[in-house]
C-alpha positions, 0 to 999 in steps of 0.5 A: 498500501505505500509507494517509494519515495525514490519513484521517479517522474519519467517521461509520461508527465505532462507539464500543466501550467504555473502554481497560482504564485508564479513560482512554480512548475507543475506536472502530473499525471493520472492513471485509471487502472481498473475502470470497472471496479473504479465503476462500483465505488460508492464510498471512499475513506481518504486516509492521513497522508504518508509525508516525508520532510527533508529541509537543509534549513533543520541542519542550518538552525540545528548543526549540533542536533546532526553530529549528534552520536545517533546511538546516545539516547537522546542525542536526537530530539530533532527527530521526534519533533520532526516526526510530531510534524509530519504526522501533524501535517500527514492529517492536514493533508487528509482534511484538506483534501477532502474539503477541497473535492468535497466543494468539487462534488458540490460544483460537479455530481460524483458516482460517490462520496467521502467519509468524513476524515474525522470518522476516518480516525475514529474507527481508525482508532477504534481498531487500534490502528495509529498513525504509525502502523498504518502502512502495514495494515492490510486491506481487510483490516481496513476494510473491516474499521472503515466499512467501505468500498475504496481508499485513497491514499497519499504520500507528500515528499517535500524536499527544501535546499535552500533556506527560505530567504538564501533559497529566494534570493538564488532563485532571482538571481538565476533568473528561476533556471539553477536547479539549486533554487529549486524546491520540490513537492512530489505527492503520489496518490493511490486508490485501492479496491478495499475487497479486492486490495487491489490498486485502481488508480494513481497519480502522481503530481510534482510542485518544483520551483518556489512551491508552497508546503501549506496543506490547504495549498497543496490539496488546491493545487492536487484538486485542481491538477487532477480534476480532469481524470478524477474517476468518480467525476460524472461525464 
């Protein structure tokens, strides 16, 4: 259920225009792998996202932490803070994407409804499924816990090469062409049929340049860019 963060967005990616700030470039591609299964889905649960953060600013601000011996107990307290930040962002992305899809649903009819994230997370907790253990749980366990036809999983990898002010300066001085100025946000969305555990739809999305790392902004970009190929939108 968990895709590798080293997955490379190869030649099938499509250029999709500029981000609202004008400082990020989009590439994305959606693919329906099992249209027949997608057509049967009436209820979908969006799971909390898996999030990876890679920021040079953390090293710049806390050099003593990264020099510490990792085998020494308590030597790397920043890792605990980063884990909490990743988890918080994972839940924020879950809620923000559900809100965006529900908003679109009001404008464009869909063949399915999305379970409220609060209900999804309450059901997961009741079944003893934590954020940390979620990637290891089977589709059968999720089926029993959630009572839906499909689950939408998300993984986001945020890579910031340079701290904010420095990165902006390099970006401007290089006329937006220096690769060292590029921060990236990769997001991978997958839909699984919960009865068969089959991967039935996938969406690969990349923002490069100076994209916002706000969960709400990212959810808006995802919902907008996948609108043309989202499987539950009625034609």
